[in-house]
Biopython code that builds the backbone (N, CA, C, O; Angstrom):
import numpy as np
from Bio.PDB.StructureBuilder import StructureBuilder

atoms = [
    (1, "MET", "N", (60.186, -24.194, -56.183)),
    (1, "MET", "CA", (60.620, -25.785, -56.615)),
    (1, "MET", "C", (61.916, -25.539, -56.462)),
    (1, "MET", "O", (62.368, -24.404, -56.307)),
    (2, "THR", "N", (62.600, -26.590, -56.496)),
    (2, "THR", "CA", (64.217, -26.747, -56.244)),
    (2, "THR", "C", (65.061, -27.507, -56.623)),
    (2, "THR", "O", (65.779, -27.947, -55.725)),
    (3, "VAL", "N", (65.375, -28.026, -58.153)),
    (3, "VAL", "CA", (66.344, -28.675, -58.840)),
    (3, "VAL", "C", (68.190, -28.562, -59.053)),
    (3, "VAL", "O", (68.907, -27.565, -59.143)),
    (4, "THR", "N", (68.461, -29.748, -59.075)),
    (4, "THR", "CA", (69.656, -30.002, -59.177)),
    (4, "THR", "C", (69.718, -29.478, -60.857)),
    (4, "THR", "O", (68.838, -29.012, -61.582)),
    (5, "ILE", "N", (71.695, -29.895, -61.192)),
    (5, "ILE", "CA", (71.786, -29.004, -62.365)),
    (5, "ILE", "C", (70.819, -30.050, -63.607)),
    (5, "ILE", "O", (70.075, -29.727, -64.533)),
    (6, "TYR", "N", (71.430, -31.857, -62.885)),
    (6, "TYR", "CA", (71.040, -32.896, -63.978)),
    (6, "TYR", "C", (69.869, -33.110, -63.810)),
    (6, "TYR", "O", (69.383, -33.980, -64.533)),
    (7, "GLN", "N", (68.953, -32.411, -62.801)),
    (7, "GLN", "CA", (67.415, -32.827, -62.719)),
    (7, "GLN", "C", (67.103, -31.518, -64.030)),
    (7, "GLN", "O", (65.996, -31.488, -64.568)),
    (8, "ALA", "N", (67.814, -30.862, -64.286)),
    (8, "ALA", "CA", (67.181, -29.213, -64.780)),
    (8, "ALA", "C", (67.834, -29.770, -66.084)),
    (8, "ALA", "O", (67.310, -28.910, -66.792)),
    (9, "LYS", "N", (68.431, -30.384, -66.823)),
    (9, "LYS", "CA", (68.956, -31.100, -67.930)),
    (9, "LYS", "C", (67.794, -32.133, -67.982)),
    (9, "LYS", "O", (66.881, -31.852, -68.758)),
    (10, "THR", "N", (67.717, -33.008, -67.444)),
    (10, "THR", "CA", (66.853, -34.245, -67.638)),
    (10, "THR", "C", (65.162, -33.874, -67.801)),
    (10, "THR", "O", (64.466, -34.545, -68.563)),
    (11, "HIS", "N", (64.664, -32.876, -67.099)),
    (11, "HIS", "CA", (63.557, -32.583, -67.403)),
    (11, "HIS", "C", (63.261, -31.327, -67.324)),
    (11, "HIS", "O", (62.486, -30.733, -66.575)),
    (12, "LEU", "N", (64.021, -30.925, -68.255)),
    (12, "LEU", "CA", (63.758, -29.433, -69.088)),
    (12, "LEU", "C", (62.366, -29.236, -69.031)),
    (12, "LEU", "O", (61.644, -29.143, -68.038)),
    (13, "SER", "N", (62.142, -29.194, -69.989)),
    (13, "SER", "CA", (60.327, -29.492, -70.774)),
    (13, "SER", "C", (59.386, -29.145, -69.522)),
    (13, "SER", "O", (58.639, -28.168, -69.484)),
    (14, "ARG", "N", (59.546, -30.155, -68.440)),
    (14, "ARG", "CA", (58.590, -30.574, -67.603)),
    (14, "ARG", "C", (58.935, -29.169, -66.386)),
    (14, "ARG", "O", (57.945, -28.947, -65.689)),
    (15, "ILE", "N", (59.998, -28.369, -66.112)),
    (15, "ILE", "CA", (60.040, -27.479, -65.940)),
    (15, "ILE", "C", (59.670, -26.488, -65.543)),
    (15, "ILE", "O", (59.388, -25.929, -64.483)),
    (16, "LEU", "N", (59.733, -26.209, -67.336)),
    (16, "LEU", "CA", (59.375, -25.187, -68.045)),
    (16, "LEU", "C", (57.666, -25.390, -67.758)),
    (16, "LEU", "O", (57.256, -24.233, -67.666)),
    (17, "GLN", "N", (56.930, -25.976, -67.644)),
    (17, "GLN", "CA", (55.936, -25.970, -67.582)),
    (17, "GLN", "C", (55.441, -25.605, -66.255)),
    (17, "GLN", "O", (54.549, -24.844, -65.879)),
    (18, "HIS", "N", (56.209, -26.305, -65.701)),
    (18, "HIS", "CA", (55.814, -25.243, -64.002)),
    (18, "HIS", "C", (55.932, -23.518, -64.421)),
    (18, "HIS", "O", (55.105, -22.613, -64.320)),
    (19, "VAL", "N", (57.016, -23.534, -64.810)),
    (19, "VAL", "CA", (57.438, -21.856, -64.702)),
    (19, "VAL", "C", (56.039, -21.128, -66.307)),
    (19, "VAL", "O", (55.738, -19.960, -66.552)),
    (20, "GLU", "N", (55.705, -22.030, -66.798)),
    (20, "GLU", "CA", (54.451, -21.155, -67.544)),
    (20, "GLU", "C", (53.144, -20.866, -66.308)),
    (20, "GLU", "O", (52.169, -20.125, -66.436)),
    (21, "LEU", "N", (53.456, -21.574, -65.324)),
    (21, "LEU", "CA", (52.339, -22.334, -64.622)),
    (21, "LEU", "C", (51.939, -21.046, -63.397)),
    (21, "LEU", "O", (50.963, -20.790, -62.692)),
    (22, "GLY", "N", (53.599, -20.322, -63.677)),
    (22, "GLY", "CA", (53.671, -19.069, -63.061)),
    (22, "GLY", "C", (54.951, -19.289, -61.760)),
    (22, "GLY", "O", (55.416, -18.341, -61.128)),
    (23, "GLU", "N", (55.326, -20.621, -61.574)),
    (23, "GLU", "CA", (55.807, -21.210, -60.296)),
    (23, "GLU", "C", (57.430, -20.640, -60.447)),
    (23, "GLU", "O", (57.826, -20.156, -61.507)),
    (24, "GLU", "N", (58.066, -20.734, -59.566)),
    (24, "GLU", "CA", (59.761, -20.456, -59.731)),
    (24, "GLU", "C", (60.124, -21.510, -59.541)),
    (24, "GLU", "O", (59.696, -22.246, -58.653)),
    (25, "VAL", "N", (61.387, -21.903, -60.719)),
    (25, "VAL", "CA", (62.483, -22.437, -59.907)),
    (25, "VAL", "C", (63.791, -22.311, -59.786)),
    (25, "VAL", "O", (64.532, -21.958, -60.704)),
    (26, "VAL", "N", (64.231, -22.662, -58.370)),
    (26, "VAL", "CA", (65.903, -22.712, -58.343)),
    (26, "VAL", "C", (66.963, -23.818, -58.792)),
    (26, "VAL", "O", (66.969, -24.952, -58.312)),
    (27, "VAL", "N", (67.490, -23.553, -59.365)),
    (27, "VAL", "CA", (68.929, -24.678, -59.780)),
    (27, "VAL", "C", (69.684, -24.420, -59.021)),
    (27, "VAL", "O", (70.127, -23.311, -58.726)),
    (28, "CYS", "N", (69.999, -25.736, -58.479)),
    (28, "CYS", "CA", (71.248, -25.511, -57.263)),
    (28, "CYS", "C", (72.612, -26.771, -58.038)),
    (28, "CYS", "O", (72.320, -27.631, -58.868)),
    (29, "ARG", "N", (73.863, -26.564, -57.547)),
    (29, "ARG", "CA", (75.059, -27.157, -57.814)),
    (29, "ARG", "C", (75.067, -27.675, -56.468)),
    (29, "ARG", "O", (75.537, -26.913, -55.623)),
    (30, "GLY", "N", (74.718, -28.619, -56.142)),
    (30, "GLY", "CA", (74.893, -29.728, -55.182)),
    (30, "GLY", "C", (73.808, -29.058, -54.035)),
    (30, "GLY", "O", (72.659, -29.081, -54.476)),
    (31, "LYS", "N", (73.905, -28.521, -52.790)),
    (31, "LYS", "CA", (73.326, -27.718, -52.245)),
    (31, "LYS", "C", (73.630, -26.282, -52.093)),
    (31, "LYS", "O", (73.425, -25.701, -51.028)),
    (32, "GLN", "N", (74.130, -25.678, -53.173)),
    (32, "GLN", "CA", (74.206, -24.151, -53.733)),
    (32, "GLN", "C", (73.402, -23.909, -54.779)),
    (32, "GLN", "O", (73.631, -24.249, -55.939)),
    (33, "PRO", "N", (72.525, -23.363, -54.410)),
    (33, "PRO", "CA", (71.830, -22.117, -55.344)),
    (33, "PRO", "C", (72.415, -21.418, -56.311)),
    (33, "PRO", "O", (73.045, -20.418, -55.969)),
    (34, "ILE", "N", (72.332, -21.848, -58.016)),
    (34, "ILE", "CA", (73.538, -20.758, -58.546)),
    (34, "ILE", "C", (72.378, -20.285, -60.228)),
    (34, "ILE", "O", (72.737, -20.146, -61.397)),
    (35, "ALA", "N", (71.092, -20.176, -59.638)),
    (35, "ALA", "CA", (70.186, -19.765, -60.461)),
    (35, "ALA", "C", (69.093, -20.054, -60.382)),
    (35, "ALA", "O", (68.654, -21.113, -59.935)),
    (36, "ARG", "N", (68.362, -18.959, -60.895)),
    (36, "ARG", "CA", (66.698, -18.674, -60.599)),
    (36, "ARG", "C", (65.366, -19.068, -61.814)),
    (36, "ARG", "O", (64.646, -18.139, -61.448)),
    (37, "ILE", "N", (64.970, -19.390, -62.358)),
    (37, "ILE", "CA", (64.194, -19.571, -63.538)),
    (37, "ILE", "C", (62.592, -18.820, -63.441)),
    (37, "ILE", "O", (61.743, -19.373, -62.741)),
    (38, "VAL", "N", (62.379, -18.013, -63.910)),
    (38, "VAL", "CA", (61.435, -17.143, -63.517)),
    (38, "VAL", "C", (60.453, -16.616, -64.335)),
    (38, "VAL", "O", (60.978, -15.691, -64.955)),
    (39, "PRO", "N", (58.973, -16.771, -64.738)),
    (39, "PRO", "CA", (58.152, -16.680, -66.018)),
    (39, "PRO", "C", (58.635, -15.681, -66.757)),
    (39, "PRO", "O", (59.257, -14.903, -66.034)),
    (40, "SER", "N", (58.629, -15.468, -67.492)),
    (40, "SER", "CA", (59.326, -13.918, -68.634)),
    (40, "SER", "C", (57.518, -13.330, -67.973)),
    (40, "SER", "O", (56.441, -13.743, -67.542)),
    (41, "SER", "N", (58.377, -11.974, -68.367)),
    (41, "SER", "CA", (56.716, -10.910, -68.216)),
    (41, "SER", "C", (56.133, -10.957, -69.991)),
    (41, "SER", "O", (54.996, -10.506, -70.127)),
    (42, "SER", "N", (56.643, -11.326, -70.952)),
    (42, "SER", "CA", (56.229, -11.341, -72.299)),
    (42, "SER", "C", (55.564, -12.030, -72.288)),
    (42, "SER", "O", (54.690, -11.866, -73.140)),
    (43, "VAL", "N", (55.420, -13.253, -71.418)),
    (43, "VAL", "CA", (54.922, -14.478, -71.877)),
    (43, "VAL", "C", (53.055, -14.160, -72.731)),
    (43, "VAL", "O", (52.275, -13.577, -71.978)),
    (44, "LYS", "N", (52.708, -14.394, -73.611)),
    (44, "LYS", "CA", (51.039, -14.553, -73.706)),
    (44, "LYS", "C", (50.501, -15.143, -72.998)),
    (44, "LYS", "O", (51.113, -16.086, -72.496)),
    (45, "PRO", "N", (49.301, -14.933, -72.653)),
    (45, "PRO", "CA", (48.867, -15.091, -71.987)),
    (45, "PRO", "C", (47.969, -16.655, -72.557)),
    (45, "PRO", "O", (47.454, -16.573, -73.672)),
    (46, "LYS", "N", (47.828, -17.876, -71.862)),
    (46, "LYS", "CA", (47.180, -18.521, -72.891)),
    (46, "LYS", "C", (45.655, -18.876, -73.400)),
    (46, "LYS", "O", (44.752, -18.904, -72.565)),
    (47, "ARG", "N", (45.518, -19.015, -74.110)),
    (47, "ARG", "CA", (44.050, -18.857, -75.328)),
    (47, "ARG", "C", (42.915, -19.669, -74.719)),
    (47, "ARG", "O", (42.712, -20.882, -74.762)),
    (48, "PRO", "N", (42.165, -18.596, -74.086)),
    (48, "PRO", "CA", (40.905, -19.294, -73.583)),
    (48, "PRO", "C", (40.310, -20.787, -74.280)),
    (48, "PRO", "O", (40.294, -20.746, -75.510)),
    (49, "LYS", "N", (39.833, -22.058, -73.683)),
    (49, "LYS", "CA", (39.436, -23.279, -75.002)),
    (49, "LYS", "C", (38.080, -22.518, -75.203)),
    (49, "LYS", "O", (37.477, -21.496, -74.876)),
    (50, "VAL", "N", (37.979, -23.701, -75.972)),
    (50, "VAL", "CA", (36.715, -23.555, -76.943)),
    (50, "VAL", "C", (35.417, -23.094, -76.153)),
    (50, "VAL", "O", (34.887, -23.840, -75.329)),
    (51, "GLY", "N", (34.853, -21.622, -76.493)),
    (51, "GLY", "CA", (33.648, -22.034, -76.009)),
    (51, "GLY", "C", (33.117, -21.529, -74.212)),
    (51, "GLY", "O", (32.108, -21.659, -73.520)),
    (52, "GLU", "N", (34.769, -20.796, -74.038)),
    (52, "GLU", "CA", (34.727, -20.387, -72.495)),
    (52, "GLU", "C", (34.668, -18.730, -72.614)),
    (52, "GLU", "O", (34.950, -17.799, -73.368)),
    (53, "PRO", "N", (34.290, -18.936, -71.761)),
    (53, "PRO", "CA", (33.877, -16.838, -71.912)),
    (53, "PRO", "C", (35.170, -15.721, -71.488)),
    (53, "PRO", "O", (35.813, -15.800, -70.441)),
    (54, "THR", "N", (35.324, -14.940, -72.295)),
    (54, "THR", "CA", (35.875, -14.212, -72.570)),
    (54, "THR", "C", (35.716, -12.953, -71.869)),
    (54, "THR", "O", (36.738, -12.270, -71.924)),
    (55, "SER", "N", (34.658, -12.376, -71.161)),
    (55, "SER", "CA", (34.173, -11.172, -70.530)),
    (55, "SER", "C", (32.751, -11.553, -70.445)),
    (55, "SER", "O", (32.026, -12.325, -71.073)),
    (56, "PRO", "N", (32.565, -10.546, -69.206)),
    (56, "PRO", "CA", (31.589, -10.501, -68.345)),
    (56, "PRO", "C", (30.455, -10.950, -69.007)),
    (56, "PRO", "O", (30.210, -10.787, -70.202)),
    (57, "ARG", "N", (29.733, -11.556, -68.135)),
    (57, "ARG", "CA", (28.713, -11.745, -69.169)),
    (57, "ARG", "C", (27.230, -10.434, -69.457)),
    (57, "ARG", "O", (27.180, -9.674, -68.489)),
    (58, "PHE", "N", (26.241, -10.136, -70.439)),
    (58, "PHE", "CA", (25.693, -9.579, -71.244)),
    (58, "PHE", "C", (24.580, -9.452, -70.563)),
    (58, "PHE", "O", (23.988, -10.381, -71.111)),
    (59, "LYS", "N", (23.612, -8.932, -69.597)),
    (59, "LYS", "CA", (22.271, -9.031, -69.918)),
    (59, "LYS", "C", (21.206, -8.462, -70.563)),
    (59, "LYS", "O", (21.185, -7.293, -70.177)),
    (60, "ILE", "N", (20.421, -8.625, -71.237)),
    (60, "ILE", "CA", (19.202, -7.743, -72.352)),
    (60, "ILE", "C", (18.493, -7.426, -71.122)),
    (60, "ILE", "O", (18.145, -8.031, -70.108)),
    (61, "PRO", "N", (18.403, -6.168, -71.625)),
    (61, "PRO", "CA", (16.930, -5.224, -70.821)),
    (61, "PRO", "C", (15.942, -5.955, -71.271)),
    (61, "PRO", "O", (16.027, -6.312, -72.446)),
    (62, "PRO", "N", (14.671, -6.403, -70.424)),
    (62, "PRO", "CA", (13.810, -6.966, -70.548)),
    (62, "PRO", "C", (12.796, -6.075, -71.085)),
    (62, "PRO", "O", (11.629, -6.296, -70.760)),
    (63, "ASP", "N", (13.124, -4.867, -72.040)),
    (63, "ASP", "CA", (12.548, -3.807, -72.808)),
    (63, "ASP", "C", (13.137, -4.510, -74.276)),
    (63, "ASP", "O", (12.410, -4.684, -75.255)),
    (64, "ALA", "N", (14.389, -4.824, -74.234)),
    (64, "ALA", "CA", (14.622, -5.307, -75.546)),
    (64, "ALA", "C", (14.014, -5.402, -77.054)),
    (64, "ALA", "O", (14.385, -4.933, -78.130)),
    (65, "PHE", "N", (13.126, -6.062, -76.733)),
    (65, "PHE", "CA", (12.208, -6.735, -77.512)),
    (65, "PHE", "C", (10.834, -6.058, -77.698)),
    (65, "PHE", "O", (9.851, -6.656, -78.137)),
    (66, "ALA", "N", (10.845, -4.943, -77.380)),
    (66, "ALA", "CA", (9.292, -4.468, -76.928)),
    (66, "ALA", "C", (8.978, -3.435, -78.078)),
    (66, "ALA", "O", (9.807, -2.563, -78.341)),
    (67, "PRO", "N", (7.978, -3.514, -78.653)),
    (67, "PRO", "CA", (7.754, -2.724, -79.978)),
    (67, "PRO", "C", (8.080, -1.515, -80.050)),
    (67, "PRO", "O", (8.026, -0.845, -79.019)),
    (68, "LEU", "N", (8.408, -1.049, -81.006)),
    (68, "LEU", "CA", (9.041, 0.017, -80.995)),
    (68, "LEU", "C", (7.499, 1.072, -81.267)),
    (68, "LEU", "O", (6.532, 0.786, -81.974)),
    (69, "GLY", "N", (7.777, 2.641, -80.221)),
    (69, "GLY", "CA", (6.509, 3.446, -80.746)),
    (69, "GLY", "C", (6.345, 4.157, -81.689)),
    (69, "GLY", "O", (7.037, 3.886, -82.671)),
    (70, "THR", "N", (5.329, 5.412, -81.801)),
    (70, "THR", "CA", (5.004, 5.724, -83.231)),
    (70, "THR", "C", (6.131, 6.708, -83.352)),
    (70, "THR", "O", (6.554, 6.757, -84.507)),
    (71, "GLU", "N", (6.659, 7.397, -82.629)),
    (71, "GLU", "CA", (8.090, 8.417, -82.848)),
    (71, "GLU", "C", (9.387, 7.890, -83.526)),
    (71, "GLU", "O", (10.172, 8.447, -84.293)),
    (72, "GLU", "N", (9.361, 6.726, -83.034)),
    (72, "GLU", "CA", (10.651, 5.891, -83.334)),
    (72, "GLU", "C", (10.227, 5.555, -84.174)),
    (72, "GLU", "O", (10.789, 6.119, -85.113)),
    (73, "LEU", "N", (9.024, 4.496, -84.726)),
    (73, "LEU", "CA", (8.534, 4.352, -86.176)),
    (73, "LEU", "C", (9.441, 5.183, -87.350)),
    (73, "LEU", "O", (10.360, 4.831, -88.090)),
    (74, "LYS", "N", (8.763, 6.382, -87.158)),
    (74, "LYS", "CA", (8.963, 7.345, -87.909)),
    (74, "LYS", "C", (10.255, 8.151, -88.344)),
    (74, "LYS", "O", (10.644, 8.583, -89.429)),
    (75, "GLU", "N", (10.777, 8.179, -87.019)),
    (75, "GLU", "CA", (12.516, 8.333, -86.965)),
    (75, "GLU", "C", (13.337, 6.924, -88.076)),
    (75, "GLU", "O", (14.515, 7.080, -88.397)),
    (76, "TRP", "N", (12.661, 5.807, -88.492)),
    (76, "TRP", "CA", (13.094, 4.842, -88.759)),
    (76, "TRP", "C", (12.717, 5.023, -90.731)),
    (76, "TRP", "O", (13.290, 4.670, -91.762)),
    (77, "GLY", "N", (11.519, 5.727, -90.405)),
    (77, "GLY", "CA", (10.995, 6.224, -91.562)),
    (77, "GLY", "C", (9.502, 5.032, -92.099)),
    (77, "GLY", "O", (8.783, 5.123, -93.094)),
    (78, "LEU", "N", (9.481, 3.806, -90.767)),
    (78, "LEU", "CA", (8.827, 2.495, -91.398)),
    (78, "LEU", "C", (7.051, 3.286, -90.882)),
    (78, "LEU", "O", (6.034, 2.593, -90.882)),
    (79, "ALA", "N", (7.049, 4.524, -90.563)),
    (79, "ALA", "CA", (5.389, 4.939, -90.229)),
    (79, "ALA", "C", (4.806, 5.918, -91.465)),
    (79, "ALA", "O", (3.646, 6.330, -91.430)),
]
sb = StructureBuilder()
sb.init_structure("model")
sb.init_model(0)
sb.init_chain("A")
sb.init_seg("    ")
for serial, (resi, resn, name, xyz) in enumerate(atoms, 1):
    if name == "N":
        sb.init_residue(resn, " ", resi, " ")
    sb.init_atom(name, np.array(xyz, "f"), 0.0, 1.0, " ", f" {name:<3s}", serial, name[0])
structure = sb.get_structure()
């Protein structure tokens, strides 16, 4: 995105939203580029929305709820 100095001053917060999304903005005086606004590498990633998964799905193996054998019951002190 390319903007003039006037546009940069007038719409700075809107321009910074574009930069936060990873876009690069060039600021020009007339037609001469004078500055570049790029996302900071230290910007924290956006927090996930409520309920949005943040890790891969976990599959529960079919035998996870199978009854314990006698040896396992003994190890747990239940037999």
